[in-house]
N, C-alpha and C positions, 0 to 999 in steps of 0.2 A: 504494500500500500504506500506508493510514493509517486512522485511526478517525474521521475528520471526519464522515462520514455517520452512523456509529453513534451518536456523541454527540449530533448534531443531532436524530436520530430519537428517542433516549432522552428528550431534553428536550421534544420535540413530543408524544410519547405521554404523558408525565407530565402535561402541561398538558391534553390532550384527554381522557384516561381517568380520571386520579386528581385532576385539577383543582388541581395545585400547580405552582409554578414552581421551577426550579433557579436559585439565585442564587449568583453567583461571590463567594467570600469575599475580603476585603481582603488577608489574610495567606496567603502560600503555606505549605504544610506539607511538610517534607522535600524541598523543591525542586519540589513539585507544585502546580499550580493546583487549588484546592478549590471544589467546588460542593455546596451543601446544599439539600435540598428545603425550600422556604419558609423559607430561612435557618436551617434546623435546628429549626424550631418547628412543632409540630402545631397547626394553626389551630383545631381543635375544643377543645383543652384549654389552649392557650397555653403548654404545657410542651414540653421537648425531645421529639422523636420517640421512642416506645418500642414501639409495637405495629403500625405500618404497614410491612409487608414491602416496599412499593414506595418507601419514603422512604430510599433508600440514599445514602450520601455518595459522590460521584464525584470522582476525582482524575485529572488529565491532565498530560501533558508533551508539549510541541510541539518539533519540530525547528526549525532556522533559517528554513525556508521557511513556518513556521506550520502545518505538518501535525501532527496528533495521532499520536504514535508510541507512547505509553504511555497505557493506559486502565484504571483500577482502580475497581471498585465495591465498597464495603464495607457490610455489614449491621451493624446494632447493635441489633436488636430481638429480643425473646423470649430474651434471654441468649445470642444468637448474635453472635459477633464475627468473622465470616469475611470475607475479601476474595477477589474474583475479579480476577485481574491478567492483562491481555493486553498484549503488545507486539509490534511489528514489528521485524525485523532486516533492514536494507537489504542487507547483505552476502550474506545467505543467501536473501533474498526469501521469508521465512517469517513466520508469526504464531505466537507462543508463548502458551499459556494455562496459568497456574498458579493454584493456590488455597492459601490459608494463613490462619492466625489473624491478626486485625488487629494483634495485638501485634508482628508482624514487619513492619508497614508501613514503619517507619523504614529497613529494609534493602532496600527495593524495588529501588534501583539496583544494589546489590551482587548481589542475586539475578539481575537481568538480565545483568549482566556475567559472573557465574559460569556461567550457562547458555550464553552465547555462547562462553565459553572452552571449555566441554565440546564444543560443536558444532564449534568450530574444530579441536579436537584429533582429530576424526574425519575431517578432510579427506584426500582421496586424490589421487594423480596420475591421469591419463587411463587408465593401465594398472591402477589399483586399488591401488597401493602407498601405504601410509600416509606422510604427510608428516612426522609427528611421533609422540610417544607419546600414546596414547589416555588421556584422563582418564576415570575411572569404570570402567575395565576392569583386572582383575588381571593 
C-alpha cells in the first residue's frame, strides 16, 4: 500500500506524452520532497509554468522503508491553485483522497493526522460497541 508505482508512472507518462521531465528540487517544502516539471520552467517560453495543465508540482513523503505514503499534486495554472492529496494509512489499510486550495498545503500533515483521528474515533469492538467517543458526530 504505497504510491511508488503511481509516481513512477506519472513521471514516465510526463516524459513520453508531454515531453518534460520531473526534477527533484534541492529544498524540501513543508517536510515534503518536491518535484517540478522541467524544474518549474516552461521550455517554450523560458518562464514559470502558467498554462500547461499537465505541469503540476508533485510533493511526496516516504516512510522509513522508502515507500511513498503521501502523494500530493498541485495545479497552479489558469488561476487554479488546487491540490489533490492522497495518503495511505497502514493502521486502517486504506487510501484517503482529499482536495483543497494550495494555500492549505503547509497543513498537509495536520490534515492527515486529523483524518486518522476521526477514523480512529469510529473504531468498534467485535460486537459493534464503540471504543470511544465519535469525532464528527453530535
